[in-house]
N, C-alpha and C positions, 0 to 999 in steps of 0.2 A: 278852803279857798286858796286858788293857785293864781299867782300873778307872773306874767310872762313880759319880759322886756327883750326887744329885738335890736340888733344894730348891725351895721355894715352895709347897708344898701346905698345906692348912688348910681352915678353915670360912668359907664365903661364903653370902650370901643369894641367892635367885633374882634373877636380873637383874644380879648383880655380876660382878666379874672377878678374875681370880687370874692370876699369870705363873709357869710352871714353868721351871726351868733344869737343865741337866745337863752336867756338865763332865767330859771324858774326859782320863784320864792313861795313862801307861805307854809302852811302846816302839813309838810310832805317831807320824807325822809329818802325816799326811792321812788323812781318813776319808771313804770312799765314800758311805756312807749313814747318817744319823742320823734317829731319830724317836721318836715316842711312841705306846704302846699302853696300854690300860686294862683293868681287870678289876672289874667290878662283883660284889657278893656274889651267889653262886650262879649266876653267869654265865661264859662262857668269855673268855679275853683276846682283845681285839679291837683292830685298827689305830684310831689316832686320826689321826695324820698322819706323813707321812715326807718327807725330803729326801734326794735321791739326786744326786750330781754328774752333770750332763749330761742329766739328765731332769726333767720336770715334777713339781712337788710334788704329792702325793697326800693328800687328806682323806677321812675317813669321811663319808658323806652326813650324818650326824645332826650333824656340827659345821661343815659348810660354811657359810661367812658369819659364824661366831661365833668359830672358833679360827683362829689364825695360827702357822705355825711358821717359825722363822727360826734363822739360824746366825751368831753373832757373829763366830767365827773358825774356825779348822780343827777345834777340839776342843769347841766349846761349841754346845749346841742349846736353843733356848728355845720355850716354847709359851704364847702369849698367849691367854687364855681369856676371852671377853666374853660379856654376856648369857647368864649360866650358868642351867642348869636342874637341877631335882632329879635328874633322870636322867643327869646328868653326874657324879654321886657314884660314886667308884670308886678304886682305887689305880692310880696312873699310873706307868708303867715307862718308863724311857729305853731305848732299843736302838740299838745301834751295830753295823754290819759295816765293818771298815776297808777291805777291798776285796772284789770279787765272790767271791773263792776261799775267804774266810775265814769262821770261824763267827761267828754273832750273839754279841753281849755283852749282858748285861742289868744294869740297876741294880737296887737293892733295893727300889725303889717308894717313893711319897710319897702319902699319903691325901689326897684331896679331897672334901670334903663340901658338898653345896649343900643348905641348909635354912634356913627361915625360924625 
């Protein structure tokens, strides 16, 4: 079992920055894939960025050049969000898959609001 704890959400003005973090715990030593998804009101959940061991990092087109995903260690993933826009407003979810054959685990989500 894997538990995920997200932090760093909040209110930011357009053009501002926020940093999200997600720490995984449980009976795992390494994680194959860690990433972030988001869900805006009335919309489906969408991929924001994902880091997969042995593969290039993947970003949604809407955040390329503004958001950066990083992994501090085997169990922590961050999302640095710069030059934020009102359309970035959403609940952001941490997603983890320990290895290719296992299920996805999800955090509870953290709200990010971009507004003047």
